[in-house]
C-alpha positions in Angstrom: 32.5 -32.3 27.0 32.6 -28.5 27.1 29.4 -26.6 26.9 28.8 -24.6 23.6 29.2 -20.9 23.8 26.4 -18.7 22.4 28.5 -15.5 22.5 32.3 -15.1 22.5 33.7 -11.6 23.2 37.4 -11.6 22.1 39.7 -8.7 23.0 37.1 -6.0 22.5 38.1 -2.4 23.0 36.0 0.8 22.5 36.9 4.4 22.8 34.5 7.4 22.7 36.7 10.5 22.0 39.3 10.6 24.8 37.3 8.2 27.0 38.4 4.5 26.9 35.1 2.6 27.6 36.5 -0.9 27.2 40.0 -2.3 27.5 40.5 -5.5 25.5 37.7 -7.4 27.2 37.3 -11.1 26.7 34.7 -13.6 28.0 32.3 -16.3 26.8 28.5 -16.6 27.4 27.3 -20.2 27.3 24.2 -21.4 25.4 21.0 -21.5 27.4 22.6 -19.4 30.2 21.3 -16.6 32.2 24.3 -14.3 32.1 24.6 -10.9 33.8 26.9 -8.0 33.2 27.1 -6.2 36.6 28.8 -2.9 37.4 28.5 0.7 38.3 27.6 3.5 35.8 30.4 4.0 33.3 31.9 0.5 33.7 31.2 -0.5 30.0 28.4 -3.0 30.5 25.8 -1.1 28.4 28.5 -0.5 25.7 29.1 -4.2 25.5 25.4 -5.0 25.3 25.0 -2.5 22.5 27.9 -4.1 20.6 26.3 -7.6 20.9 23.0 -6.0 19.6 24.8 -4.2 16.8 24.2 -0.6 17.8 27.9 0.0 18.5 31.0 -1.3 16.7 34.2 -2.3 18.6 37.4 -0.5 17.7 39.3 -3.8 18.0 38.3 -7.4 18.7 35.6 -9.8 17.6 32.2 -10.8 18.8 31.0 -14.3 17.8 27.4 -15.5 17.9 27.3 -19.3 17.8 30.9 -19.2 16.3 30.0 -16.6 13.6 31.7 -13.2 13.7 28.8 -10.7 13.8 30.7 -7.4 14.0 29.9 -6.4 10.4 26.3 -7.8 10.4 23.5 -5.2 10.9 21.3 -5.5 14.0 18.2 -6.8 12.2 20.1 -9.8 10.8 21.8 -10.9 14.0 19.0 -13.2 15.5 19.4 -11.2 18.7 16.6 -9.1 20.3 16.8 -6.5 23.0 14.4 -5.5 25.8 15.1 -1.8 26.6 14.7 0.0 29.9 11.9 2.1 28.4 10.2 -1.1 26.8 9.8 0.9 23.5 6.3 -0.4 22.7 4.3 1.2 19.9 1.7 3.3 21.6 -0.8 3.3 18.7 -0.8 -0.5 18.4 -2.6 -3.1 20.5 -0.6 -5.6 22.5 -1.4 -8.2 19.9 -0.1 -5.9 17.1 3.0 -5.0 19.1 4.0 -8.7 19.5 3.1 -9.5 15.8 5.1 -6.5 14.4 8.5 -8.2 14.2 7.0 -11.5 12.9 5.4 -9.5 10.0 8.8 -8.0 9.1 10.3 -11.5 9.1 7.6 -12.6 6.6 5.8 -15.1 8.8 2.4 -16.1 7.3 -0.8 -15.0 9.1 -1.7 -18.3 10.7 1.8 -19.0 12.0 2.0 -15.4 13.2 -1.3 -15.5 15.1 -0.4 -18.8 16.7 2.9 -17.4 17.9 1.4 -14.2 19.2 -1.2 -16.1 21.2 1.4 -18.5 22.6 3.7 -15.6 23.7 0.9 -13.5 25.3 -0.2 -16.6 27.2 3.4 -17.3 28.3 3.7 -13.8 29.9 0.1 -14.0 31.3 -1.3 -11.2 29.1 -3.8 -13.0 26.9 -6.7 -11.2 28.5 -5.3 -7.8 27.5 -4.5 -8.6 23.8 -6.6 -5.8 22.4 -5.5 -3.1 24.8 -2.9 -0.5 24.0 0.3 0.1 26.1 -1.1 3.3 27.8 -3.8 1.2 29.4 -1.3 -1.0 31.2 0.8 -0.9 34.3 4.6 -0.8 34.1 4.9 -4.5 34.9 2.3 -5.4 32.3 4.2 -3.3 29.7 7.4 -5.1 30.5 5.7 -8.5 30.0 4.5 -7.4 26.6 8.0 -6.1 25.7 9.4 -9.5 26.7 6.8 -11.3 24.6 7.6 -9.2 21.5 11.3 -9.8 21.9 10.9 -13.6 22.4 8.3 -14.1 19.6 10.8 -14.4 16.7 12.8 -17.1 18.6 16.1 -15.2 18.9 19.3 -17.0 19.6 20.0 -14.5 22.4 17.8 -12.1 24.3 19.5 -8.9 25.6 18.0 -7.1 28.6 19.1 -3.5 29.3 18.2 -2.8 33.0 14.5 -3.7 32.2 13.5 -3.8 35.9 14.8 -0.4 37.0 11.6 1.5 36.3 9.4 -0.8 38.5 8.7 -0.5 42.2 10.4 -2.8 44.6 7.8 -5.5 45.0 7.0 -5.7 41.3 10.8 -5.8 40.6 11.1 -8.8 42.9 8.1 -10.6 41.3 9.5 -9.9 37.8 12.9 -11.5 38.7 11.1 -14.8 39.3 9.2 -14.4 36.0 12.3 -13.6 34.0 14.2 -16.6 35.4 11.2 -18.9 34.7 10.9 -17.5 31.2 14.6 -18.2 30.5 14.4 -21.8 31.8 11.1 -22.4 29.9 12.4 -21.1 26.6 16.0 -22.3 26.8 17.1 -19.0 25.2 20.4 -17.4 26.3 19.6 -14.3 28.3 22.2 -11.5 28.7 21.1 -9.2 31.5 22.7 -5.8 32.3 22.2 -4.2 35.7 23.9 -2.2 38.4 21.8 -3.9 41.1 23.8 -6.6 42.9 20.8 -8.3 44.4 19.2 -8.8 41.0 22.4 -10.3 39.6 22.9 -12.7 42.6 19.3 -13.7 42.5 18.8 -14.5 38.8 22.2 -15.4 37.2 23.9 -18.6 36.3 27.1 -16.6 36.0 28.1 -12.9 36.5 30.7 -10.8 34.9 31.6 -7.9 37.3 32.8 -4.9 35.2 34.8 -2.0 36.5 36.9 0.7 34.7 36.2 -0.9 31.3 37.5 -4.4 32.3 36.1 -7.7 33.6 37.1 -7.7 37.3 35.7 -11.2 38.0 33.7 -13.8 36.2 31.9 -16.6 38.1 28.8 -18.0 39.7 26.8 -15.8 42.2 28.3 -17.8 45.0 31.9 -17.4 43.7 31.4 -13.6 43.2 30.0 -13.1 46.7 32.0 -15.6 48.7 35.3 -15.4 46.9 35.9 -11.9 45.5 39.3 -11.7 43.8 39.9 -8.0 44.6 38.8 -5.1 46.6 36.6 -3.7 43.8 34.4 -6.8 43.6 34.2 -7.3 47.4 33.1 -3.6 47.8 30.7 -3.5 44.9 28.9 -6.8 45.5 27.1 -6.7 48.8 28.5 -5.2 52.0 31.8 -6.0 53.6 34.3 -4.9 56.2 37.8 -4.1 55.0 40.4 -4.8 57.8 44.0 -3.8 57.4 46.1 -6.9 58.3 49.7 -8.0 58.2 50.6 -11.1 56.1 53.2 -13.2 57.9 53.5 -16.0 55.3 51.5 -17.3 52.3 51.4 -20.6 50.4 49.0 -22.9 48.6 46.0 -20.6 48.7 46.3 -19.9 52.4 47.9 -17.0 54.3 48.8 -16.6 57.9 47.9 -13.1 59.0 47.8 -10.9 62.1 44.5 -9.0 62.4 44.1 -5.5 64.0 42.6 -7.4 67.0 46.0 -9.1 67.6 44.8 -12.5 66.3 47.1 -14.7 64.3 44.9 -16.8 61.9 45.0 -18.6 58.6 42.6 -17.4 55.8 42.0 -18.1 52.1 44.1 -16.1 49.7 43.4 -15.8 45.9 47.1 -15.6 45.2 50.3 -16.0 47.2 50.7 -12.7 49.0 54.0 -11.2 49.9 54.7 -10.6 53.6 53.5 -7.2 54.8 50.3 -5.0 54.8 47.2 -6.4 53.1 43.4 -6.1 53.2 41.0 -8.7 54.6 37.4 -8.8 53.6 34.8 -10.1 56.1 31.1 -9.9 55.4 29.0 -8.5 58.3 26.8 -11.6 58.4 29.9 -13.8 58.8 30.8 -12.0 62.1 29.4 -13.9 65.0 28.5 -12.2 68.3 28.0 -13.3 71.9 27.2 -17.0 72.3 27.6 -17.5 68.6 31.2 -16.4 68.6 33.9 -19.0 68.0 36.6 -19.8 70.5 39.1 -17.4 68.9 36.8 -14.5 69.9 37.9 -11.0 71.0 35.9 -8.3 72.8 34.3 -5.3 71.1 32.0 -2.5 72.1 28.6 -1.9 70.5 28.8 1.6 69.2 25.5 1.6 67.3 22.7 -0.8 66.3 19.8 -0.9 63.9 16.9 -3.3 64.4 15.5 -4.4 61.1 13.0 -7.1 62.1 14.6 -10.3 60.8 18.1 -8.9 61.5 19.9 -6.4 63.7 22.9 -4.6 62.3 25.6 -3.5 64.7 28.5 -1.1 64.5 31.3 -2.4 66.7 34.7 -1.1 67.9 37.8 -3.0 68.9 41.4 -2.1 68.9 40.6 1.3 67.5 38.9 -0.2 64.5 35.2 0.1 63.7 33.4 -2.7 61.8 29.9 -3.9 61.1 28.1 -7.2 62.0 24.6 -8.5 61.2 22.8 -11.0 63.4 19.6 -12.9 62.6 16.9 -12.5 65.2 16.1 -16.2 65.4 13.9 -16.1 68.5 10.9 -14.0 69.7 13.3 -12.2 72.1 14.8 -10.6 69.0 17.8 -8.4 69.6 19.3 -9.1 73.1 22.6 -7.2 72.7 22.4 -3.7 74.2 23.9 -0.5 72.9 27.2 0.4 74.7 27.7 -3.2 76.0 30.9 -5.3 75.4 30.3 -8.4 73.4 32.4 -11.4 72.3 33.1 -11.2 68.6 34.7 -13.6 66.1 34.6 -15.2 62.7 35.5 -18.5 61.2 38.8 -18.3 59.2 37.3 -19.6 56.0 34.6 -16.9 56.1 37.2 -14.2 55.5 39.0 -13.4 52.3 42.4 -11.9 51.8 42.3 -9.6 48.7 44.6 -8.8 45.9 45.0 -5.1 45.3 
């Protein structure tokens, strides 16, 4: 039995003057899912979020909310709430009044309203601050209140427009856990917009990677990171090495290639690739060094290295090609590979990915 979709984006296009922001974009967001739209500035992710919210209208296409076309429905009648990057709390109101504001507009009676406000402030751990005003709070506390206000009316979908970007690193990491727990606890569909790959990988059930106004790839965090379908996704999500290789033959999702290190190996291929030049993606942490290198290893020189505590990052050179490797410092000895030394290098064939253009 297929899972019900909370949102269906069907062939949506949008142009601003001469700039084409979205090119006939289609994808579905499942009910009770933490869904992330990830991409660089100008990729169309915020435009899509604003269309779902009702602040922008598509030039072509449909947007369905629980199978109902909402393109012509005004924002306040969509059962969709948004948490903005700036939080947009009312400065003259207490936290309690901020959370109650939307419920008053919906006509909730006083007893029901007070019970819901109390429940939501408790859920975001802000009950003790109910009578304070936003100016008396830290950035993380203001964000919690913005979440409580948006969740209070029990929306069908909660939209989050880069809500963590104004927070410092440690608070951002803590709030990721809180957001994920809130989504699981409430069962509400969360649609999260970010340019931060780590946030997307950490929190999402599925990710839509957007680039140049199109969905480049849609999948789970593992699929996006381990099985990028093209160079854009491999380059944008995490770090990778791009190696220019020769395809010798390709069939049934595998390709035989010759690497710049004169190895002939078989690697996964998203499509059957024609014989000739192609690009191989290998993540730095998939490259094994020294005693960890597989039997098909080759020699490389250590050109540079950066010790980062838990890991050491290396810049290596072989066959006139420079590439990066990361090695976990698993013992107290830490980094034992010296700068300028020659080291055995290799990677397992299934850890590499041949890319479509």
